[in-house]
Structure formats: C-alpha cells, structure tokens
C-alpha positions as CSV (number, residue, x, y, z in Angstrom):
1,M,33.0,-35.4,-77.4
2,K,30.5,-37.8,-78.9
3,R,28.2,-39.6,-76.4
4,L,27.6,-43.7,-76.6
5,T,24.0,-45.2,-77.4
6,T,23.2,-48.7,-77.9
7,V,20.2,-49.9,-79.6
8,M,19.3,-52.9,-78.9
9,V,16.7,-55.7,-81.3
10,G,14.9,-58.4,-80.6
11,T,15.9,-58.6,-77.0
12,K,15.2,-58.0,-73.4
13,S,17.0,-56.3,-70.0
14,T,19.3,-59.6,-69.8
15,F,21.5,-57.9,-67.0
16,G,18.6,-56.9,-64.9
17,N,17.4,-60.5,-64.9
18,R,20.6,-62.2,-64.0
19,F,21.3,-59.2,-61.5
20,L,18.6,-60.5,-59.5
21,V,19.1,-64.1,-59.9
22,A,22.6,-63.9,-58.9
23,L,21.5,-61.8,-55.8
24,A,19.1,-64.3,-54.5
25,G,21.4,-66.8,-54.7
26,L,24.3,-65.3,-53.3
27,I,21.7,-64.6,-50.1
28,L,20.8,-68.4,-50.0
29,L,24.7,-69.4,-50.5
30,C,25.9,-67.4,-48.1
31,A,23.4,-67.6,-45.2
32,P,24.7,-70.6,-43.6
33,S,28.3,-69.6,-43.4
34,V,27.9,-66.5,-41.9
35,A,28.0,-66.6,-38.1
36,Q,31.7,-67.7,-38.6
37,Q,33.2,-65.2,-39.8
38,T,34.6,-61.7,-38.6
39,P,32.8,-58.8,-37.4
40,V,30.7,-56.9,-39.2
41,A,30.9,-53.6,-36.6
42,P,33.7,-51.0,-36.5
43,E,33.9,-51.5,-32.5
44,G,35.9,-54.4,-31.8
45,T,37.0,-57.7,-33.5
46,Q,34.8,-60.7,-31.8
47,V,34.0,-63.1,-34.4
48,A,30.0,-62.9,-34.8
49,T,28.7,-65.7,-33.3
50,E,25.6,-66.4,-30.9
51,E,28.1,-66.8,-28.1
52,T,29.7,-63.6,-28.4
53,P,26.8,-60.6,-27.1
54,A,29.3,-58.0,-28.4
55,A,29.9,-58.9,-31.4
56,A,25.6,-59.6,-32.1
57,A,25.7,-55.8,-30.8
58,N,27.8,-54.6,-33.1
59,A,26.1,-56.8,-35.6
60,D,23.0,-54.5,-34.9
61,E,25.2,-51.1,-34.9
62,L,25.9,-51.3,-38.5
63,R,22.6,-52.7,-39.5
64,K,21.3,-49.5,-38.6
65,E,24.1,-47.4,-39.6
66,A,23.6,-48.9,-43.0
67,Q,19.6,-48.1,-42.7
68,N,20.2,-44.9,-41.9
69,P,20.8,-42.1,-45.0
70,V,22.8,-39.9,-43.2
71,A,25.3,-42.2,-41.0
72,S,28.6,-41.8,-41.0
73,L,29.4,-44.4,-43.2
74,I,31.0,-44.9,-46.0
75,S,28.5,-47.4,-49.0
76,V,28.7,-47.9,-52.1
77,P,25.0,-49.5,-52.9
78,I,24.3,-50.8,-56.6
79,Q,20.3,-50.9,-57.0
80,N,18.7,-52.9,-59.9
81,N,15.1,-52.0,-60.8
82,N,13.3,-54.1,-63.3
83,N,9.8,-52.1,-63.8
84,G,7.6,-54.3,-65.6
85,G,4.3,-54.3,-67.2
86,I,4.9,-51.4,-69.9
87,D,2.5,-51.0,-72.4
88,P,2.0,-51.5,-75.4
89,G,3.5,-55.4,-75.3
90,N,4.0,-55.8,-71.6
91,R,7.4,-54.5,-71.9
92,T,10.3,-54.2,-69.1
93,Q,12.3,-51.5,-68.5
94,D,15.8,-51.6,-66.4
95,V,17.6,-49.2,-64.4
96,V,21.0,-50.0,-62.3
97,N,21.6,-47.2,-59.9
98,I,25.1,-46.9,-58.7
99,Q,25.3,-44.3,-56.0
100,P,28.4,-44.2,-53.7
101,V,27.9,-42.4,-50.5
102,I,30.4,-40.3,-48.6
103,P,30.0,-38.4,-45.2
104,L,32.3,-35.8,-44.9
105,K,33.0,-33.9,-41.8
106,V,31.7,-30.0,-41.6
107,N,32.9,-29.5,-38.0
108,G,32.1,-31.0,-34.5
109,N,28.5,-30.3,-34.9
110,W,27.9,-31.3,-38.5
111,N,28.2,-33.8,-41.4
112,L,27.5,-33.7,-45.2
113,I,26.4,-36.8,-46.8
114,V,27.1,-36.6,-50.6
115,R,25.3,-39.4,-52.6
116,W,25.4,-39.4,-56.0
117,I,23.3,-41.3,-58.3
118,T,24.6,-43.0,-62.2
119,P,21.4,-44.7,-63.4
120,I,22.4,-47.0,-65.7
121,I,19.0,-47.5,-68.0
122,Y,17.7,-49.7,-70.6
123,Q,14.5,-48.6,-72.2
124,P,11.9,-50.5,-74.4
125,L,10.5,-48.6,-77.3
126,P,7.1,-49.0,-78.9
127,A,7.5,-51.6,-82.4
128,P,4.5,-52.5,-83.4
129,D,3.1,-56.3,-83.8
130,P,4.9,-58.8,-85.4
131,L,8.0,-56.6,-85.4
132,P,11.0,-57.6,-82.8
133,Q,11.2,-55.0,-79.4
134,V,13.5,-52.3,-79.9
135,G,15.4,-50.7,-76.8
136,V,17.6,-48.2,-76.2
137,S,20.5,-48.2,-73.2
138,G,22.7,-46.0,-71.9
139,L,23.5,-43.5,-69.0
140,G,20.6,-41.8,-67.6
141,D,20.4,-38.2,-65.9
142,M,23.0,-37.6,-62.6
143,Q,21.6,-36.8,-59.5
144,P,24.3,-35.8,-56.8
145,T,22.7,-35.0,-53.4
146,F,23.6,-33.6,-50.3
147,L,22.5,-33.6,-46.8
148,L,23.6,-31.9,-43.7
149,S,22.9,-33.6,-41.0
150,P,24.0,-33.2,-36.9
151,A,27.1,-35.0,-36.3
152,K,25.6,-36.2,-32.9
153,P,22.5,-38.2,-33.6
154,H,19.1,-37.6,-31.0
155,K,15.7,-39.7,-31.0
156,L,15.0,-37.7,-34.3
157,I,17.5,-37.8,-37.3
158,W,17.6,-35.8,-40.3
159,G,19.4,-33.9,-42.6
160,A,18.5,-31.6,-45.1
161,G,20.2,-29.9,-48.5
162,P,20.5,-29.4,-52.2
163,I,19.6,-32.1,-54.8
164,F,20.6,-31.6,-58.2
165,Q,19.6,-33.2,-61.5
166,L,22.2,-33.3,-64.8
167,P,21.7,-33.7,-68.3
168,T,24.0,-36.1,-68.4
169,A,21.5,-38.9,-70.7
170,T,23.5,-40.3,-73.8
171,S,19.9,-40.4,-75.5
172,Q,16.4,-38.3,-75.1
173,Y,14.9,-41.8,-74.5
174,L,17.1,-42.1,-71.1
175,G,16.4,-38.3,-69.6
176,Q,14.6,-35.2,-69.0
177,G,17.6,-32.8,-71.1
178,K,16.7,-30.3,-68.3
179,L,19.0,-29.0,-65.7
180,A,17.2,-29.1,-62.3
181,I,17.6,-28.2,-58.9
182,G,15.5,-28.7,-55.3
183,P,15.2,-29.2,-51.9
184,N,15.7,-32.8,-50.8
185,V,14.8,-33.6,-46.5
186,V,15.4,-36.8,-44.8
187,A,14.4,-37.6,-41.1
188,L,14.1,-40.8,-39.6
189,T,14.0,-42.5,-35.7
190,M,15.1,-46.2,-34.8
191,P,12.5,-47.2,-31.9
192,G,13.2,-50.8,-30.9
193,H,14.0,-53.1,-33.6
194,F,12.4,-50.4,-36.3
195,V,13.2,-47.7,-38.3
196,L,11.2,-45.6,-39.6
197,G,12.0,-42.8,-41.4
198,V,10.9,-41.1,-45.1
199,L,12.6,-39.0,-47.8
200,V,11.5,-36.5,-49.7
201,N,12.5,-33.7,-52.6
202,N,11.2,-31.8,-55.6
203,I,12.7,-30.6,-58.4
204,W,12.5,-27.8,-61.1
205,S,14.3,-27.0,-64.0
206,F,15.7,-23.9,-65.0
207,A,18.3,-24.6,-67.8
208,G,18.6,-27.1,-70.6
209,S,17.1,-28.1,-73.8
210,G,14.4,-25.9,-74.9
211,S,12.8,-28.4,-76.9
212,R,12.2,-30.7,-73.9
213,R,9.1,-30.0,-71.2
214,D,9.9,-28.3,-68.0
215,I,10.7,-30.2,-65.1
216,N,8.9,-29.8,-61.8
217,Q,8.5,-33.7,-59.8
218,M,8.3,-34.7,-56.4
219,L,9.8,-38.1,-54.9
220,L,8.7,-39.2,-51.5
221,Q,10.1,-42.7,-50.0
222,Y,9.0,-43.4,-46.5
223,F,10.7,-46.8,-45.2
224,I,9.9,-49.3,-42.7
225,N,13.0,-51.5,-41.5
226,Y,12.2,-54.4,-38.9
227,N,15.2,-55.8,-37.5
228,M,15.6,-59.6,-36.8
229,K,18.4,-61.8,-35.7
230,K,21.3,-62.7,-37.5
231,G,21.5,-59.6,-39.6
232,W,18.3,-60.4,-41.4
233,Y,15.3,-57.6,-41.5
234,L,12.3,-57.1,-43.4
235,T,11.5,-54.2,-45.0
236,S,9.2,-51.5,-47.3
237,Q,10.7,-48.6,-49.1
238,P,8.3,-47.7,-51.7
239,I,8.9,-45.0,-53.8
240,L,5.9,-42.5,-54.9
241,T,6.5,-40.0,-57.6
242,A,4.4,-36.8,-59.0
243,N,5.2,-35.4,-62.0
244,W,3.2,-31.7,-61.9
245,N,3.9,-31.2,-65.2
246,T,2.9,-34.9,-66.7
247,P,2.5,-34.9,-70.8
248,A,0.3,-38.1,-70.0
249,A,-3.3,-37.0,-71.3
250,S,-5.6,-38.5,-68.9
251,G,-3.3,-35.7,-67.1
252,S,-2.1,-38.8,-64.5
253,V,0.3,-37.4,-61.9
254,W,1.0,-40.2,-58.9
255,T,2.7,-43.1,-59.5
256,V,1.8,-45.3,-55.6
257,P,3.4,-48.5,-55.1
258,F,2.9,-51.2,-52.0
259,G,5.1,-53.7,-51.4
260,G,7.9,-54.6,-49.2
261,G,11.2,-57.7,-49.1
262,V,13.6,-58.8,-47.1
263,G,17.9,-58.3,-46.6
264,R,20.4,-59.3,-44.4
265,I,23.7,-57.4,-43.1
266,M,26.9,-60.2,-43.7
267,K,30.2,-60.3,-44.6
268,L,31.6,-61.9,-48.0
269,G,35.2,-62.7,-46.2
270,F,35.8,-59.4,-44.6
271,Q,33.6,-57.1,-46.1
272,P,30.6,-55.9,-45.0
273,V,27.8,-56.1,-47.1
274,N,24.1,-55.5,-47.0
275,I,22.0,-57.3,-49.6
276,S,18.0,-57.1,-50.1
277,V,15.4,-57.7,-52.5
278,Q,12.0,-56.2,-52.9
279,A,8.8,-56.5,-55.1
280,Y,6.5,-53.5,-55.3
281,G,3.1,-53.7,-57.6
282,N,1.8,-49.6,-58.8
283,A,-1.4,-49.2,-57.2
284,V,-1.7,-46.1,-58.8
285,H,0.4,-44.8,-62.3
286,V,0.4,-43.2,-65.6
287,P,-1.8,-45.2,-67.9
288,G,1.1,-47.5,-69.9
289,A,3.7,-47.0,-67.8
290,S,5.7,-50.1,-65.5
291,S,2.5,-51.7,-62.8
292,R,5.3,-52.9,-61.2
293,T,8.9,-53.5,-59.7
294,V,11.6,-55.9,-58.7
295,R,14.4,-54.2,-56.6
296,A,17.2,-55.5,-55.7
297,S,20.4,-53.7,-54.1
298,F,24.3,-54.7,-53.2
299,A,26.0,-52.7,-51.4
300,L,29.9,-52.8,-50.1
301,L,30.0,-50.7,-46.4
302,F,33.5,-49.5,-45.0
303,P,32.6,-48.6,-41.4
304,K,35.2,-46.6,-39.4
305,L,38.2,-48.2,-37.6
306,S,40.7,-46.9,-35.0
307,K,43.8,-47.8,-35.4
308,Q,43.7,-50.3,-33.1
309,Q,40.3,-51.7,-34.4
310,Q,42.6,-51.7,-37.5
311,K,45.5,-53.6,-35.9
312,M,43.4,-56.1,-34.5
313,M,41.5,-56.6,-37.6
314,M,44.8,-57.1,-39.8
315,E,46.1,-59.8,-37.2
316,Q,42.9,-61.8,-36.8
317,K,42.8,-61.8,-40.8
318,L,46.5,-63.1,-40.9
319,K,45.6,-65.7,-38.1
320,Q,42.9,-67.0,-40.3
321,M,45.0,-66.8,-43.4
322,E,47.2,-69.5,-41.7
323,Q,44.2,-71.5,-40.8
324,D,42.8,-71.5,-44.3
325,Q,46.1,-72.8,-45.7
326,P,46.4,-76.4,-46.1
327,K,48.5,-78.4,-43.7
328,S,51.1,-80.4,-44.8
C-alpha cells in the first residue's frame, strides 16, 4: 500500500494558524452564553447558573476529571502545536495531535486508560534564499499509551504502563522510522482549586529501519492548573524533552520550555468541551530547532451518565428544543 505524502512549496502552515484564530474566537464568542446552558457534569441536570450551587459543583467535578489523565472520562482532544523560530529562515512547523482517551474497567479495583496519539505534521525543509519555502506534510509516528490506574482515587492519583511508538510516518522527514517502547508514569494531586501533577516516559527503539538513528528519548510534562469560577482555569503544561541520542553537532540534549495559558470547560449546545490556548518559549533548545510554541486544544468530553440521568437529560433537551421553536 503506497503511503501518501504532500510536498508544499511557497506556503506556510495556514491550517495551524486558522485553528488558533478559530479557537480563540470560539472562546470569546461562547463565553457570555455558557451560564444559560445545560449542565456540564454527569450528576444531575440542573441549569448551570450561579443560582444553582449543585450545578456549579458538578461543573467543578467535570473540570477536574478533564484535567486528570487517568480519570474515567471518555474524551477526544485535538491539539495544535505551532512551533516557530526554526532556522534557517525562521520557519514554522505545525503538529496536530488527535488523541482520543478511552477508560476501560479491568475489575472493581483497576482501570486501564488508553490514549492513542495520531500526529498530522507540516515539516518545513531547508531551502536556500531566494527559493520559496518547501515543506512536507503527512502522518507522523503514532504513539499508543496504556495506563493502569486504581479505580478508587486517593489523595495521590497515579497510573503506570507502557508507551509505544509506531513507525507510521508517511515521509522520512515526519518520523523516526523505528519501533520503540518504554515505561510511562503519571502522578497528580488536587488540593483545593489546584491540579498538580507530572507525566514522564522514556522510549527505546528495538526494531525498524537500519539506516535510521536508534531512539533513546525522554519526555517530562508537569502540569499546574488553577481553577476559577464559571469553568475558567489558568494552566501551565510545558513539555520537556531529552534526546539522549541527539544528532546535533553541539551535543545539545534538552528542550526546556516555560509559559502557560488559559482554558475553559463549557458547553456547545448539549456537548461539554474543554478549550485552551497556551504559549511557551524554549529557554533551552537544540540549535536551529524551534524556539517557541503556541498550543491550542479543543476536547470533546463524554461524562458517564446513569440511565435516570440520561432520561432527565433527554427530557431537558426536548424542553429546550420546544422553547427554541418560533411561536406562531
């Protein structure tokens, strides 16, 4: 089966820029109307207004579940990473990660959290001036992860399991050409309005193209969220990486970003969503690599409902549809 790769000449990653603009506009446009919409949590079907404390509590619970990597919450995050400042020519890479999360019940004591990361990449290629910029776009290397986590949460919430990297890239410029595996661990706690945690993994290659460099690389992401009223939250989720087999002539190993952003748990119609925009600058990075990142994410949330709650939700949907119909 032939793999498809798109070569783009004289153009930058406009999809990523449009995604960022659309997401920022969505937050601003939807903000005034959210308080009038239906609940954003699995318990109850109260209207989420300031006059209904139960609904506010439910919103807080859903928000913390959405910020917990091992929660029993089905979600479909779509994350766009716009990585600028690549030399030569101050070029921009764009990576869209589609990463559905599905929790599976193993037994009464354990859950298995499956996350499958599928990257769609635009990679700029070096081109001497005055030639137009040349880039390659296509599918990158997929990363399925599996986290085994206690079903009953404690003050310290954790999960551990394997992470794989599959050589699915449609171009040599979009992936590493190796099959890799390694351990993946996450731990977090939720004191008061905060969600504090860290995720770390390291992968090693064990099969794949003999002409490609072996993989030995680590990823560490700490996350600090401060939850505010009406679903808003402040967040910092920098992704630190270390390439122990770096090909850089300088021997540079680390990429260390600093920054943060803002997000909101809200509803579009009857669908709970998690929207955020963040910006990071790389204080340390490989020479010639990206010096900054703008990250925008949009996640569909599917909290579990009991049969009674599903019935109540359906009745409220029908009631709202009747109210929205024009009067004759």
